[in-house]
C-alpha positions in Angstrom: -25.6 -37.1 -25.9 -25.2 -38.8 -29.3 -22.4 -37.8 -31.7 -25.0 -36.4 -34.1 -26.5 -34.2 -31.3 -23.0 -33.0 -30.4 -22.4 -32.1 -34.0 -25.6 -30.1 -34.3 -24.8 -28.3 -31.1 -21.3 -27.5 -32.4 -22.6 -26.1 -35.7 -25.2 -24.1 -33.8 -22.4 -22.5 -31.8 -20.5 -21.7 -34.9 -23.6 -20.2 -36.5 -24.0 -17.7 -33.7 -20.4 -16.4 -33.9 -20.1 -12.6 -34.4 -17.6 -10.3 -35.7 -14.2 -9.8 -33.9 -14.4 -7.5 -31.0 -11.6 -5.1 -29.9 -11.7 -6.6 -26.4 -11.2 -10.2 -27.0 -10.9 -11.3 -30.7 -11.9 -14.9 -30.2 -14.8 -14.6 -27.8 -18.1 -16.2 -28.8 -20.9 -13.9 -29.7 -23.2 -12.8 -26.9 -25.6 -15.7 -26.1 -23.9 -18.2 -28.4 -23.3 -21.6 -26.9 -19.9 -22.8 -26.0 -19.4 -25.6 -28.6 -20.1 -28.9 -26.9 -17.3 -30.7 -28.7 -14.3 -28.4 -29.1 -11.1 -30.3 -30.0 -8.1 -29.7 -27.7 -6.1 -28.4 -30.6 -8.6 -25.6 -31.1 -7.8 -23.8 -27.9 -6.5 -20.3 -28.7 -5.6 -17.3 -26.7 -8.8 -15.2 -26.4 -7.3 -12.7 -24.0 -4.6 -11.2 -26.2 -6.8 -8.2 -27.1 -7.6 -7.2 -23.5 -6.4 -3.7 -22.7 -4.6 -3.1 -19.4 -5.8 -0.4 -17.0 -4.1 2.9 -18.0 -2.2 5.4 -15.9 -5.0 7.9 -16.5 -7.6 5.4 -15.0 -5.4 4.9 -12.0 -5.0 8.7 -11.5 -8.8 9.0 -11.6 -9.0 6.3 -8.9 -6.6 8.2 -6.7 -8.6 11.4 -7.2 -11.8 9.6 -6.1 -9.9 8.2 -3.1 -8.8 11.6 -2.1 -12.3 12.9 -2.2 -13.4 10.1 0.0 -10.5 10.7 2.4 -11.6 14.3 2.8 -15.2 13.2 3.4 -14.0 10.7 6.0 -11.8 13.3 7.8 -8.6 11.3 7.0 -5.3 12.7 6.1 -4.0 9.9 4.0 -4.4 6.2 3.0 -1.6 3.7 3.4 -1.4 0.7 1.1 0.8 -2.3 1.5 1.7 -4.4 -1.5 -1.3 -6.3 -2.9 -4.3 -5.8 -5.0 -5.2 -2.3 -3.7 -1.7 -1.0 -4.4 -2.1 -2.4 -7.9 -5.5 -0.9 -8.2 -4.5 2.6 -7.4 -0.9 2.7 -8.7 -0.2 -0.3 -11.0 2.8 -1.1 -8.8 3.2 -4.9 -8.4 5.2 -5.7 -5.3 5.7 -8.6 -2.9 5.4 -8.3 0.9 8.4 -8.8 3.2 9.5 -7.8 6.6 10.8 -4.5 5.1 8.2 -1.8 4.6 7.3 -0.8 1.1 4.1 1.2 1.1 2.2 3.8 -1.0 0.8 6.8 0.8 -2.1 8.6 -0.9 -2.6 11.9 0.9 -6.0 13.7 0.9 -4.2 16.5 -0.9 -1.3 16.4 -3.3 0.8 13.7 -5.0 1.1 10.1 -3.8 4.4 8.9 -2.4 6.2 5.6 -2.1 8.2 4.5 0.9 10.7 1.7 0.2 14.1 0.4 1.3 17.1 2.3 -0.3 18.3 -0.6 -2.3 14.7 -1.0 -3.8 14.4 2.5 -5.0 15.5 1.8 -8.6 13.0 -1.1 -8.9 10.2 1.0 -7.3 10.7 3.8 -9.8 10.8 1.3 -12.7 7.4 0.0 -11.7 5.8 3.4 -11.3 3.8 4.6 -14.3 3.3 8.0 -12.7 4.5 10.0 -9.8 8.1 10.6 -8.7 8.0 11.0 -4.9 10.0 8.0 -3.6 11.2 8.1 0.0 13.9 5.5 0.6 15.0 4.4 4.0 18.3 2.7 5.1 18.4 -0.5 7.0 19.1 1.2 10.4 16.4 3.8 10.0 12.7 3.8 10.9 10.6 3.7 7.7 7.6 5.0 9.5 9.3 8.3 10.0 9.1 8.6 6.2 5.4 8.1 6.3 5.1 10.8 9.0 7.2 13.2 6.9 5.0 12.6 3.8 1.9 13.6 5.8 3.7 16.7 7.1 4.8 17.7 3.7 1.3 17.3 2.4 -0.2 19.4 5.2 -2.3 16.5 6.7 -0.2 15.6 9.7 -3.0 16.6 12.1 -5.3 13.9 10.7 -5.4 10.1 11.0 -4.0 7.9 8.3 -6.4 5.3 7.0 -5.4 1.6 6.8 -7.1 -1.0 4.7 -8.0 -4.4 6.2 -5.0 -6.3 5.0 -2.3 -4.0 6.5 -0.2 -6.0 8.9 0.1 -5.3 12.6 3.8 -4.3 12.5 2.7 -1.4 10.4 0.2 -0.4 13.0 2.8 -0.6 15.7 5.3 1.4 13.7 2.9 4.2 13.0 1.8 4.4 16.6 5.5 4.7 17.7 5.7 7.8 15.5 2.6 9.2 17.1 0.7 8.9 13.8 -3.0 8.5 14.4 -4.6 5.6 12.6 -8.1 4.8 11.4 -10.0 2.3 9.4 -9.6 3.1 5.7 -12.1 0.5 4.4 -14.7 3.1 3.4 -12.2 4.7 1.1 -10.9 1.5 -0.5 -14.4 0.0 -0.8 -15.8 3.2 -2.1 -13.5 2.9 -5.1 -13.0 -0.8 -5.7 -16.5 -2.0 -5.0 -17.9 -0.2 -8.1 -16.3 -1.5 -11.3 -15.9 0.6 -14.4 -16.9 -0.6 -17.8 -13.3 -1.4 -18.6 -13.0 -3.5 -15.4 -16.2 -5.3 -16.3 -14.9 -6.1 -19.7 -11.7 -7.6 -18.3 -13.7 -9.7 -15.9 -15.9 -10.8 -18.8 -12.8 -12.0 -20.7 -11.5 -13.9 -17.7 -14.9 -15.6 -17.3 -14.9 -16.5 -21.0 -11.4 -18.1 -20.6 -12.6 -20.2 -17.7 -15.8 -21.3 -19.4 -14.0 -22.3 -22.5 -11.6 -24.3 -20.4 -14.5 -26.1 -18.8 -15.8 -27.1 -22.2 -12.4 -28.7 -23.0 -12.2 -30.6 -19.7 -15.8 -31.8 -19.9 -15.0 -33.4 -23.3 -11.7 -34.8 -22.1 -12.8 -36.6 -18.9 -11.9 -40.3 -18.8 -12.5 -43.1 -16.3 -9.8 -43.5 -13.8 -8.8 -39.8 -13.7 -7.9 -38.4 -10.3 -8.6 -34.8 -9.2 -4.9 -34.0 -9.9 -5.4 -35.2 -13.5 -8.5 -33.1 -14.0 -6.9 -30.0 -12.4 -3.9 -30.3 -14.7 -6.3 -30.4 -17.7 -8.1 -27.3 -16.5 -4.9 -25.4 -15.7 -3.5 -26.2 -19.2 -6.7 -25.2 -21.0 -7.0 -21.8 -19.1 -3.4 -21.1 -19.9 -3.8 -21.8 -23.6 -6.9 -19.5 -23.6 -4.9 -16.7 -22.1 -5.6 -16.9 -18.4 -3.1 -15.9 -15.7 -3.0 -16.6 -12.0 -4.8 -19.9 -12.6 -6.4 -21.9 -9.8 -8.5 -25.1 -9.9 -10.3 -27.5 -7.7 -11.9 -30.8 -8.7 -14.0 -33.0 -6.4 -15.3 -36.4 -7.3 -18.3 -38.4 -6.0 -18.9 -38.1 -2.3 -16.1 -35.5 -2.0 -18.3 -33.1 -3.9 -20.7 -32.9 -0.8 -18.0 -30.9 1.0 -17.6 -27.5 -0.6 -13.8 -27.5 -0.4 -13.4 -31.3 -0.6 -11.7 -33.9 1.4 -8.2 -35.6 1.5 -9.6 -39.0 0.7 -8.3 -40.7 -2.5 -10.6 -40.2 -5.5 -10.8 -41.8 -8.9 -13.4 -41.1 -11.6 -15.9 -43.8 -12.5 -19.3 -44.0 -14.3 -22.0 -42.1 -12.5 -19.7 -40.0 -10.4 -20.5 -36.3 -9.8 -17.6 -34.1 -10.8 -17.7 -30.7 -9.1 -15.1 -28.2 -10.2 -14.4 -24.6 -8.9 -11.9 -22.8 -11.0 -10.7 -19.3 -12.2 -8.0 -17.1 -13.6 -7.3 -13.5 -14.1 -7.0 -11.3 -17.2 -5.0 -8.1 -16.6 -5.5 -8.6 -12.8 -9.3 -9.2 -12.9 -10.7 -12.5 -11.7 -13.1 -15.1 -12.9 -14.7 -17.7 -10.6 -16.9 -20.4 -12.1 -18.1 -23.7 -10.7 -19.6 -26.5 -12.8 -21.0 -29.8 -11.8 -20.9 -32.7 -14.3 -22.0 -36.3 -14.1 -19.5 -38.7 -15.7 -21.6 -41.1 -17.7 -25.3 -41.5 -16.9 -26.8 -39.3 -14.3 -29.3 -40.8 -11.8 -32.8 -39.4 -11.2 -31.7 -38.1 -7.9 -28.6 -36.3 -9.3 -30.8 -34.7 -12.0 -33.4 -33.5 -9.5 -30.8 -32.0 -7.1 -28.9 -30.4 -10.1 -32.1 -28.8 -11.4 -33.1 -27.5 -8.0 -29.7 -25.9 -7.5 -29.9 -24.4 -10.9 -33.3 -22.9 -10.0 -31.6 -21.5 -6.9 -29.3 -19.4 -9.1 -32.4 -18.0 -10.8 -34.0 -17.1 -7.5 -30.8 -15.3 -6.4 -30.6 -13.5 -9.8 -34.2 -12.3 -9.5 -33.6 -11.1 -5.9 -30.5 -9.0 -6.9 -32.4 -5.7 -7.4 -30.8 -2.3 -7.4 -31.3 -0.7 -3.9 -32.1 -4.0 -2.2 -29.8 -5.1 0.6 -27.2 -7.7 -0.5 -28.4 -10.0 2.2 -31.9 -10.3 0.6 -30.4 -12.4 -2.1 -29.3 -15.1 0.4 -32.6 -14.8 2.2 -34.5 -15.5 -1.0 -32.5 -18.6 -1.9 -32.8 -20.1 1.6 -36.6 -19.5 1.6 -36.9 -21.4 -1.7 -34.7 -24.3 -0.6 -36.5 -24.6 2.8 -39.8 -24.8 0.9 -38.5 -28.0 -0.6 -37.3 -29.5 2.7 -33.6 -28.4 2.6 -31.9 -26.8 5.5 -33.1 -25.0 7.4 -30.5 -22.3 7.5 -27.0 -23.7 6.9 -27.9 -27.3 7.7 -27.4 -30.1 5.2 -28.8 -31.4 3.0 -28.9 -27.9 1.8 -26.8 -24.7 1.4 -24.0 -24.7 3.9 -22.3 -21.4 2.9 -23.3 -18.0 1.7 -25.0 -17.6 -1.7 -22.2 -15.5 -3.1 -19.3 -13.2 -2.6 -18.0 -10.0 -4.1 -15.3 -10.3 -6.8 -13.0 -8.1 -8.8 -9.2 -8.0 -8.6 -9.5 -10.4 -5.7 -11.4 -13.6 -6.0 -13.3 -12.7 -2.8 -14.1 -9.1 -2.1 -16.7 -7.2 0.0 -19.7 -7.3 0.0 -21.3 -10.8 0.1 -24.7 -12.3 -0.6 -25.1 -13.4 3.0 -27.7 -13.1 5.7 -27.7 -9.7 7.5 -25.6 -7.8 4.8 -27.4 -4.5 4.6 -25.2 -2.8 1.9 -27.6 -1.8 -0.9 -26.9 -3.2 -4.3 -25.7 -0.6 -6.8 -24.5 -0.5 -10.4 -20.9 -1.7 -10.8 -21.0 -4.2 -8.0 -19.9 -7.7 -8.9 -20.8 -11.0 -7.2 -20.6 -14.8 -7.6 -24.0 -16.6 -7.6 -23.4 -20.1 -6.2 -26.2 -21.4 -4.0 -24.9 -25.0 -3.9 -26.8 -28.0 -2.4 -24.7 -30.5 -0.4 -25.8 -33.9 0.8 -23.2 -35.4 3.1 -22.3 -39.1 2.3 -23.7 -38.7 -1.3 -22.7 -35.8 -3.5 -22.9 -32.0 -3.9 -24.1 -29.8 -6.7 -22.7 -26.3 -7.2 -23.1 -24.1 -10.3 -21.4 -20.7 -9.9 -21.6 -17.8 -12.4 -20.7 -14.3 -11.7 -22.9 -11.3 -12.3 -22.6 -7.5 -12.2 -25.1 -4.9 -11.3 -26.4 -2.4 -13.9 -28.9 0.5 -13.6 -31.6 -2.0 -14.7 -30.5 -4.9 -12.4 -28.1 -7.8 -12.6 -26.4 -9.1 -15.7 -24.4 -12.3 -16.2 -20.8 -12.6 -17.2 -21.5 -16.2 -18.1 -25.0 -17.6 -18.4 -25.6 -20.8 -16.4 -26.3 -24.0 -18.2 -29.9 -25.2 -18.4 -29.4 -28.9 -18.3 -27.2 -31.5 -16.6 -26.8 -33.0 -20.1 -25.2 -29.8 -21.5 -23.6 -28.4 -18.4 -21.3 -25.7 -19.8 -23.5 -22.6 -20.4 -22.8 -19.6 -22.5 -20.7 -16.5 -22.6 -23.0 -13.5 -22.0 -22.9 -10.1 -23.7 -19.8 -8.0 -23.3 -20.5 -5.1 -20.8 -20.9 -1.8 -22.5 
């Protein structure tokens, strides 16, 4: 692209800027292009206006979980530290060999079980509730869980565990003769369907990552290593307000392998640069992949890039409310196979699922994968990333996340349309 073309694109982006929004004051207007030549010094925090999830929202989530617990015939739900504990209670805690857990009973107030010396810190991190059951080092913490269930009148029912609960917890509950059951339906029944506020936080996180990509694309230099490029991307996302930042950069042949190789890499003219990066804003994730060509793209690179980009459109069109999530993957593979890729997961072609669920975790249930029968419904969020990988040559992956509305899918970020302008746009803020 000539400098004059870049200038015109930059001015076009400025001309589309809209009024400041309450969510993220510096976000571009819906549909406006990310400026193709944004100076490094222009990076500003666009996440400062993001509103955290309130205690009232978390209480409403617990109320919904309790309704699902009763429907499932469960007496309570046990949560270890992690994203689900954060989702329901706002308590941020690290896992250790000592049990700290939240118990959400089907009836009554939640309770926290934690070591005695951690009680002050636990209370400090609670934004609501006051039932904390401390245990001393010589005591069995699972007796506290059993007592909570008895106090809430649900001791005759199983306690539900989410998938990430560790086995020592299972053993401890069994030793106290507490019946256990799978609590996935309760957790997924809440977390899978995002509220407007959650969607707005994810939108901001995606805007941060897309803005950082623009900075990196305009800063690439010959001789850079993946570590150099990752450092650029981490720094840009941090300046734009992202937290929990992660990055991956793959060059040339390494881009043919979705998670790369350990072989040394150094950027040169004509190399494919495949990046997969993200961050969080108030605990909600972005996940965007972009594939650039440094210098002049070959005819083959252009053709594969454009085919993969069309694969995103095929997936988007197949994501209809009520359709099984697996139908999205089926549609993409049928399209690719019609062009001679695959079949199935074979390369050259798409060697992984078309997309994954996303929210507070970068990967959540459910996925755009063959055989997934869960029907698509408003509030569900997914990545859309039907990459094409050619071992020994290069890979192309564009990844943008979408969310389901009553009318169908909507983008958080709109994919780029050309390998020559490979950034894309920030979509409309969810309302």
